[in-house]
C-alpha positions in Angstrom: 0.0 0.0 0.0 1.4 3.4 -1.0 1.3 6.0 1.7 2.1 9.7 2.1 2.9 11.8 5.1 0.6 14.8 5.8 0.0 17.2 8.6 -3.5 17.7 9.9 -4.0 20.5 12.4 -0.2 20.6 13.0 0.1 16.8 13.8 1.8 14.4 11.4 0.1 11.4 10.0 0.9 8.7 7.5 -2.1 8.0 5.3 -3.0 5.9 2.3 -2.2 7.6 -1.0 -4.8 7.8 -3.9 -7.6 9.0 -1.7 -9.3 12.3 -1.0 -8.5 14.6 1.9 -11.9 14.0 3.3 -11.4 10.3 3.3 -8.0 10.6 4.9 -9.0 12.9 7.7 -12.1 11.0 8.6 -10.0 7.8 8.9 -7.8 9.7 11.3 -10.8 10.5 13.4 -11.4 14.1 12.6 -15.0 14.9 11.5 -15.3 17.4 8.7 -18.9 18.3 7.8 -20.3 17.7 4.3 -23.6 18.1 2.6 -23.6 17.1 -1.0 -21.0 14.3 -0.6 -22.2 10.8 -0.6 -19.8 7.9 -0.9 -19.8 6.2 -4.3 -22.6 8.5 -5.5 -21.7 12.1 -5.4 -18.5 14.1 -4.7 -19.0 17.2 -6.8 -18.0 19.6 -4.0 -20.9 21.8 -5.0 -22.1 22.7 -1.5 -18.6 23.8 -0.3 -19.4 22.8 3.3 -16.4 20.4 3.5 -13.8 23.1 2.7 -10.4 23.0 4.4 -7.3 25.2 4.4 -4.1 23.9 2.8 -0.8 25.6 3.4 0.4 27.4 0.3 -3.0 27.7 -1.4 -4.8 31.0 -1.6 -8.3 29.6 -1.7 -10.0 27.0 0.5 -10.6 23.7 -1.2 -13.3 21.1 -1.0 -11.9 18.1 0.8 -14.4 15.6 -0.8 -12.7 15.8 -4.2 -9.1 17.1 -3.4 -6.4 14.4 -3.4 -3.9 14.0 -0.6 -0.2 14.5 -1.5 3.2 14.1 0.2 3.9 16.9 2.7 0.5 18.5 2.6 -0.4 20.6 5.6 -4.1 20.9 6.4 -6.2 22.9 8.8 -9.7 21.5 9.2 -11.1 24.0 11.7 -9.2 27.2 11.4 -11.1 30.5 11.9 -11.2 31.0 8.2 -12.6 27.5 7.5 -15.3 27.7 10.2 -16.4 31.2 9.0 -16.6 29.9 5.5 -18.7 26.9 6.4 -21.1 29.1 8.5 -21.4 31.6 5.7 -22.2 28.8 3.2 -24.9 27.4 5.4 -26.3 30.8 6.0 -26.5 31.3 2.2 -28.3 28.0 1.7 -30.7 28.9 4.5 -31.4 32.3 3.1 -33.6 31.0 0.2 -34.6 27.8 1.9 -38.1 27.0 3.0 -38.4 27.7 6.8 -41.2 25.3 7.6 -38.9 23.0 9.6 -41.3 22.1 12.4 -43.9 20.7 9.9 -41.4 19.3 7.4 -41.4 15.6 6.8 -37.7 15.5 7.5 -37.8 17.5 10.8 -35.2 16.0 13.2 -33.8 13.8 10.4 -32.6 16.6 8.1 -28.9 16.9 7.3 -29.2 20.7 6.8 -30.9 21.1 10.1 -28.2 19.1 11.8 -25.4 21.0 10.1 -26.8 24.3 11.1 -27.0 23.1 14.7 -23.4 21.7 14.6 -22.1 25.0 13.2 -24.1 27.0 15.7 -26.0 28.9 13.0 -28.8 30.4 14.9 -29.6 33.4 12.9 -29.5 34.0 9.1 -28.3 37.5 8.6 -28.5 37.1 4.8 -32.0 38.0 3.6 -32.4 36.2 0.3 -35.3 35.8 -2.0 -37.0 32.4 -1.5 -36.5 29.9 -4.3 -39.4 29.6 -6.7 -41.4 26.6 -5.8 -42.4 23.7 -7.9 -44.6 21.4 -5.9 -45.4 18.1 -7.6 -47.7 15.6 -5.9 -49.3 14.3 -9.0 -47.3 11.0 -8.8 -48.8 8.3 -6.6 -45.5 7.7 -4.9 -43.2 10.7 -4.8 -43.6 14.3 -3.9 -41.1 17.0 -5.1 -40.8 20.4 -3.4 -38.1 22.5 -4.9 -38.4 25.2 -2.2 -36.5 22.8 0.0 -34.0 21.7 -2.6 -30.3 22.7 -1.9 -29.0 21.6 -5.3 -26.7 19.1 -3.9 -27.1 16.8 -6.9 -27.3 13.6 -4.9 -30.7 12.5 -6.4 -29.4 13.3 -9.9 -26.4 11.0 -9.5 -28.3 8.3 -7.6 -30.8 7.9 -10.5 -28.1 8.0 -13.0 -25.6 5.6 -11.3 -27.9 3.2 -9.6 -30.7 2.9 -12.1 -29.0 4.1 -15.2 -31.9 6.3 -16.1 -31.1 9.9 -15.3 -34.7 11.0 -14.8 -33.6 13.9 -12.8 -31.3 16.8 -13.8 -30.6 20.5 -13.2 -33.0 22.8 -15.0 -32.4 26.4 -15.9 -29.5 28.5 -14.7 -28.4 30.8 -11.9 -30.9 31.7 -9.2 -33.6 29.9 -11.3 -31.8 26.6 -11.1 -33.9 23.6 -9.9 -33.8 19.9 -10.0 -36.5 17.9 -11.7 -37.6 15.7 -14.6 -37.4 16.9 -18.2 -39.2 20.2 -18.8 -39.9 20.4 -15.0 -42.7 17.8 -15.5 -44.2 15.6 -12.9 -42.6 12.2 -12.0 -45.9 10.8 -13.2 -45.4 12.1 -16.7 -42.0 10.7 -17.4 -40.3 7.3 -17.5 -39.7 7.3 -13.7 -39.7 3.9 -11.9 -41.1 5.5 -8.8 -38.5 3.4 -6.9 -37.8 6.2 -4.4 -34.1 5.8 -4.3 -33.8 9.6 -4.9 -35.7 10.1 -1.6 -33.3 7.9 0.3 -30.3 10.1 -0.6 -32.0 13.5 -0.4 -30.5 15.3 2.7 -33.6 17.5 3.2 -37.3 17.4 2.5 -37.2 18.2 -1.2 -38.2 14.6 -2.0 -40.5 12.5 0.0 -43.1 9.8 -0.3 -46.8 10.8 -0.8 -48.3 10.2 2.6 -51.5 8.2 3.1 -51.5 8.1 6.9 -54.7 10.2 7.2 -56.6 8.0 4.7 -55.7 5.0 6.8 -56.8 6.8 10.0 -60.1 7.7 8.4 -60.7 4.1 7.5 -59.8 3.0 11.0 -62.5 5.4 12.4 -65.2 4.2 9.9 -67.3 1.6 11.8 -68.4 0.0 8.4 -64.9 -0.8 7.4 -63.0 -4.0 8.2 -59.5 -2.7 8.1 -56.9 -5.4 7.3 -53.2 -4.6 7.4 -50.4 -6.7 5.9 -46.6 -6.1 6.4 -43.9 -6.9 3.8 -40.9 -9.0 5.0 -38.4 -6.2 4.7 -40.3 -3.8 7.0 -39.4 -5.8 10.1 -35.7 -5.4 9.3 -35.9 -1.6 9.1 -38.8 -0.3 11.2 -36.8 -0.3 14.5 -34.4 2.3 13.0 -37.3 4.8 13.2 -37.1 4.4 17.0 -33.3 4.6 17.4 -32.8 0.8 17.4 -29.6 -0.6 15.7 -29.7 -1.1 11.9 -31.2 -4.4 11.0 -32.9 -5.1 14.3 -35.7 -7.6 13.6 -38.9 -6.2 15.2 -41.6 -8.5 13.9 -43.4 -9.0 17.2 -43.3 -5.4 18.3 -44.6 -4.3 14.9 -47.6 -6.6 15.2 -48.3 -5.4 18.7 -48.2 -1.7 17.6 -50.5 -2.4 14.7 -53.1 -4.0 17.0 -52.8 -1.0 19.4 -53.5 1.3 16.5 -56.7 -0.5 15.9 -56.4 -2.7 12.8 -59.1 -5.5 12.7 -56.6 -8.0 11.3 -52.9 -8.0 11.2 -51.4 -10.4 8.6 -47.9 -11.0 7.1 -47.4 -10.5 3.4 -45.1 -13.5 3.7 -48.2 -15.7 3.4 -48.9 -14.1 0.0 -45.2 -14.5 -0.9 -45.7 -18.2 -0.5 -48.8 -17.9 -2.7 -46.8 -16.0 -5.3 -44.3 -18.9 -5.4 -47.0 -21.4 -6.0 -48.4 -19.4 -9.0 -45.0 -18.2 -10.4 -43.4 -21.6 -9.9 -46.3 -23.2 -11.7 -46.0 -20.7 -14.5 -42.3 -21.4 -14.9 -42.8 -25.2 -14.8 -45.5 -24.9 -17.6 -43.2 -22.7 -19.8 -40.2 -25.0 -19.1 -42.1 -28.2 -19.9 -43.9 -26.9 -23.0 -41.2 -24.7 -24.5 -42.9 -21.5 -23.6 -41.3 -18.0 -23.7 -38.1 -18.1 -21.6 -36.3 -16.8 -19.7 -39.2 -16.1 -17.3 -38.7 -12.7 -15.6 -40.1 -12.2 -12.1 -42.8 -9.6 -11.6 -43.0 -8.8 -7.9 -41.0 -5.5 -8.0 -43.3 -2.7 -9.3 -40.4 -0.4 -10.0 -38.9 -2.9 -12.3 -42.3 -3.5 -14.0 -42.8 0.2 -14.6 -39.2 0.4 -16.0 -39.9 -2.6 -18.3 -43.1 -1.0 -19.6 -41.2 2.1 -20.6 -37.8 0.7 -21.6 -38.3 -2.9 -22.7 -42.0 -3.4 -23.6 -40.9 -5.9 -26.2 -40.1 -8.2 -23.3 -43.6 -8.3 -21.9 -44.0 -11.9 -23.1 -41.1 -12.9 -20.9 -42.5 -11.3 -17.7 -44.5 -13.4 -15.3 -48.1 -12.5 -15.2 -48.2 -12.9 -11.4 -49.2 -9.9 -9.3 -46.8 -9.0 -6.5 -47.5 -10.7 -3.1 -49.3 -7.7 -1.5 -51.6 -7.3 -4.5 -52.3 -11.0 -4.5 -53.2 -10.8 -0.8 -55.4 -7.8 -1.4 -57.3 -9.8 -4.1 -57.7 -12.8 -1.7 -58.9 -10.5 1.1 -61.5 -8.9 -1.1 -62.8 -12.3 -2.4 -62.1 -15.4 -0.2 -61.8 -13.5 3.1 -64.9 -11.3 2.4 -67.0 -14.3 1.4 -65.9 -16.4 4.4 -66.5 -13.5 6.8 -69.7 -12.5 5.0 -68.5 -8.9 4.5 -69.1 -6.8 1.4 -65.8 -6.6 -0.4 -66.2 -2.8 -0.7 -66.1 -2.7 3.1 -62.8 -4.6 3.3 -60.1 -1.9 3.5 -56.6 -3.3 2.8 -53.5 -1.5 4.0 -50.1 -2.6 2.9 -47.0 -1.7 4.9 -44.3 -1.7 2.3 -40.6 -0.8 2.0 -41.3 0.7 -1.4 -42.7 3.9 -2.9 -43.4 2.1 -6.2 -46.1 0.0 -4.4 -48.1 3.2 -4.1 -48.2 3.4 -7.9 -48.8 -0.3 -8.2 -51.9 -0.2 -6.0 -53.6 2.2 -8.5 -53.8 -0.7 -11.0 -57.4 -2.1 -11.0 -58.1 -5.8 -10.6 -59.3 -6.6 -14.1 -61.6 -9.3 -12.7 -63.5 -7.2 -10.1 -62.8 -3.6 -11.4 -61.8 -2.9 -7.8 -58.4 -2.0 -6.3 -56.8 -5.0 -4.6 -55.1 -2.6 -2.1 -56.6 0.6 -0.8 -53.6 2.2 0.9 -49.8 1.7 1.0 -47.7 3.1 3.9 -43.9 3.0 3.7 -41.8 1.9 6.6 -41.2 5.5 7.4 -44.9 6.3 7.4 -45.6 3.4 9.7 -43.0 4.8 12.1 -44.8 8.2 12.1 -48.2 6.5 12.5 -46.9 4.6 15.6 -45.6 7.8 17.1 -48.9 9.6 16.3 -50.7 7.0 18.4 -48.3 7.6 21.3 -46.9 4.0 21.4 -43.6 3.4 23.1 -42.4 1.0 20.4 -39.1 -0.3 21.9 -40.8 -1.5 25.1 -43.7 -3.4 23.4 -44.0 -7.1 24.2 -43.8 -9.3 21.1 -47.1 -10.5 19.6 -48.0 -13.0 16.8 -49.7 -12.2 13.5 -53.4 -13.2 13.4 -53.5 -17.0 12.8 -56.9 -17.4 11.2 -56.9 -18.3 7.5 -53.7 -16.5 6.6 -51.4 -16.7 9.6 -48.9 -19.2 8.4 -45.8 -18.4 6.3 -42.6 -20.2 5.5 -39.0 -19.1 5.5 -39.2 -18.9 1.7 -41.7 -16.1 2.1 -39.5 -14.2 4.5 -36.5 -14.0 2.2 -38.5 -12.2 -0.6 -37.2 -9.0 1.0 -33.6 -9.6 0.0 -32.1 -9.7 -3.5 -32.1 -13.3 -4.6 -34.7 -14.3 -2.2 -37.5 -14.7 -4.7 -35.4 -16.9 -6.9 -34.2 -19.0 -4.0 -37.8 -19.4 -2.8 -38.9 -20.4 -6.3 -36.1 -22.9 -6.7 -36.9 -24.6 -3.3 -40.5 -25.3 -4.6 -39.9 -25.8 -8.4 -37.0 -28.3 -7.8 -39.0 -30.5 -5.4 -42.1 -30.5 -7.6 -40.1 -31.4 -10.8 -37.8 -34.0 -9.1 -40.4 -35.3 -6.7 -37.6 -35.5 -4.2 -36.9 -33.4 -1.0 -33.9 -31.0 -1.3 -30.8 -32.0 0.6 -30.1 -28.3 1.2 -32.7 -25.5 0.8 -30.1 -22.8 0.8 -29.0 -21.5 -2.6 -26.0 -19.4 -1.4 -24.8 -18.5 -4.9 -27.9 -16.3 -5.2 -27.1 -14.2 -2.2 -24.9 -11.1 -2.0 -23.9 -8.2 -4.3 -23.9 -7.8 -8.0 -25.4 -10.1 -10.6 -25.7 -13.6 -9.2 -26.2 -16.8 -11.1 -26.7 -20.5 -10.4 -27.2 -23.7 -12.2 -29.5 -26.4 -10.9 -29.7 -30.0 -12.2 -33.4 -30.9 -12.5 -33.9 -34.5 -13.8 -30.8 -34.2 -15.9 -31.5 -30.8 -17.4 -29.4 -27.9 -16.2 -31.6 -24.9 -15.4 -29.7 -21.7 -15.3 -31.0 -18.8 -13.2 -29.8 -15.2 -12.6 -30.5 -12.4 -10.1 -30.1 -8.7 -10.6 -31.0 -5.8 -8.4 -31.2 -2.2 -9.8 -31.7 -1.4 -13.4 -28.1 -0.7 -14.0 -27.3 -4.4 -13.2 -30.4 -5.7 -14.9 -29.9 -3.9 -18.2 -27.2 -6.2 -19.7 -29.3 -9.2 -18.9 -32.3 -7.6 -20.6 -30.2 -6.7 -23.6 -29.1 -10.3 -23.9 -32.8 -11.4 -24.0 -33.6 -8.7 -26.6 -30.7 -10.0 -28.7 -31.8 -13.6 -28.4 -28.6 -14.5 -26.6 -29.7 -15.1 -23.0 -28.4 -18.3 -21.5 -30.9 -18.3 -18.6 -34.2 -19.9 -18.0 -35.4 -17.8 -15.1 -34.3 -14.4 -13.9 -35.2 -12.4 -10.8 -35.1 -8.6 -11.1 -35.5 -6.2 -8.2 -35.8 -2.5 -8.7 -33.8 -1.4 -5.7 -30.1 -2.2 -5.0 -30.0 -5.0 -2.5 -33.7 -5.7 -3.0 -36.6 -4.6 -0.8 -34.5 -4.3 2.4 -33.1 -1.2 0.7 -36.4 0.0 -0.8 -37.2 3.6 -1.4 -39.7 3.6 1.6 -37.3 2.2 4.2 -35.8 4.1 7.0 -33.3 6.8 5.8 -29.7 6.4 6.8 -28.2 9.8 6.7 -25.0 10.5 4.7 -22.7 10.7 7.8 -23.5 7.1 8.6 -23.5 5.9 5.0 -20.2 7.5 4.3 -18.7 5.5 7.1 -20.4 2.1 6.7 -21.0 2.2 2.9 -23.7 -0.3 1.8 -23.0 -2.7 4.6 -26.4 -1.8 6.2 -28.1 -3.6 3.3 -26.4 -6.9 4.3 -27.3 -6.3 7.9 -31.0 -5.9 7.1 -30.9 -8.9 4.8 -29.3 -11.1 7.4 -32.3 -10.3 9.7 -34.5 -12.0 7.1 -32.2 -15.0 6.5 -32.1 -15.5 10.3 -35.9 -15.6 10.4 -35.9 -18.0 7.5 -33.7 -20.5 9.4 -36.0 -20.2 12.5 -39.2 -21.2 10.6 -40.6 -24.7 10.9 -41.3 -24.8 7.2 -38.9 -23.2 4.7 -40.6 -24.1 1.4 -43.7 -22.4 0.1 -45.6 -25.5 -1.0 -45.3 -26.7 2.7 -47.6 -23.9 3.9 -50.7 -25.7 5.1 -52.9 -22.6 4.9 -51.9 -22.1 1.3 -52.8 -25.7 0.6 -56.2 -25.1 2.2 -56.7 -21.9 0.1 -56.3 -24.0 -3.1 -58.5 -26.8 -1.7 -61.3 -24.5 -0.6 -61.2 -21.8 -3.2 -58.6 -21.6 -5.9 -58.6 -25.4 -6.7 -55.0 -25.5 -8.0 -52.1 -23.2 -9.0 -52.8 -21.6 -12.4 -56.5 -22.4 -12.3 -59.1 -20.1 -14.0 -60.0 -18.4 -10.8 -56.4 -18.1 -9.8 -55.7 -16.3 -13.1 -58.6 -14.0 -12.6 -57.6 -12.9 -9.1 -53.8 -13.4 -8.9 -52.5 -12.6 -12.4 -52.4 -9.4 -14.4 -51.2 -7.9 -17.7 -48.8 -5.1 -18.7 -49.0 -2.2 -21.2 -46.2 -0.6 -23.2 -45.7 3.0 -22.0 -44.4 5.9 -24.1 -41.7 8.3 -22.7 -42.7 11.9 -22.3 -42.2 13.9 -25.5 -41.4 17.6 -25.5 -43.9 20.2 -27.0 -41.9 20.1 -30.3 -42.3 16.4 -30.5 -38.6 15.8 -30.6 
């Protein structure tokens, strides 16, 4: 390892070469504030909060993109540096919206924290407030440019993670803002609605579209039977909303809180994940046996589905027709559950607690069988945290409780791991392999499908090698999709998730601020995923087809996977979408 010697605040250190000053001084243990910097995403130096003083240079330099060199002498907190940082923050605040108390990011805002750390109590600079564009047309994402600080993180996140570049800087000078092309709504462009831009925004310029008060209204309506379901990834993140360590599994406390809030039934979407495997696994087996369109592409990530409809509509024949688990569950609750409980389906109000903002857009799709929404409201993990606090519940001290066990209370380990990248494919292989070979698996763990990057595995099924692949984020998925388009894909089955790391890192999960992310990188994704794999191991049954209540559902109502009624309730179709065109038609 090449090293250089530098002086930081008059003390000599030997540090690794080929790194920035910010990286070096933070490893030493000296904290230099930053605002626009986000490790592996953005290091433009645009905000100039991380400035330092280097001996021999007239101007202060931004430490996030200035390289270390032999003999460099640095001051990180000189009077000149501190004054510069304070002035920069005052300038940002001078034209920033001041509704901090009612802002969705209050007490979790990096600008607010920075102002506090720099002791900026008064803004002596009286600037003109930024012109506001307020976009709440989209089902999932709200944009408020009056709070935008032009850090560029969201721009780079969309470009580098999803390979889309939906967001960019618009106009110049004081009129500069960030938004989609022509300052249009997210709803009018080829946005995935994944919400990854929200997760990196340091302030409240981007947020999920709240549905908390719709849910409260339903809870207070005596005619409504309000049923809530929780996605597997939520339990691995919700505790962070209450100061608990990253990845703490809070399944039992979450159930207890939902009961205290007043939901009539509290179910786990894992049940429907098992149901999804039965339908999707059957679909794969049918295509595999009868030389149908392959590779089969999974369909449980609505962000990926929206991307596909815009960017790869020619691959619609490859995509599974299965609805996502929470939409399947909604359809079952408004049919089988309603009939069994003798309730009008219109009075069954289904709330999904999801790690994903794209689920808000997904729920707007009507059930083509009933012409009714499968799900009435979607709350993100963050929204659930706010709802629990609104009801005055001391979450960390709650005793653990179990999900309601009637009809839909059972789930397997296969359902749990849906929340991690590779989990859907692993769950599918556990069932598909046993159905086709008619033999129990020696090992249900498909370790090759876990971890970072594009993963692949080969499974010998009755002498035929079945090749599968897993990709999370559109940047990783695109080469696989291009192979299919070119007729060169070597795979039979491919899992695609819209968010990097899968649902555990969804756009609706707890926000980990940049100061933490810049230290731990993406390791928090693995920590959350491990919480799900631990629960998988703890379950009595770990294969979806072993779920007794799923077997009863088919026996009593659906008859068999892929049946006519199963297709009417649990399957869907997709429509090619056209990208927004400018007024000139170019």
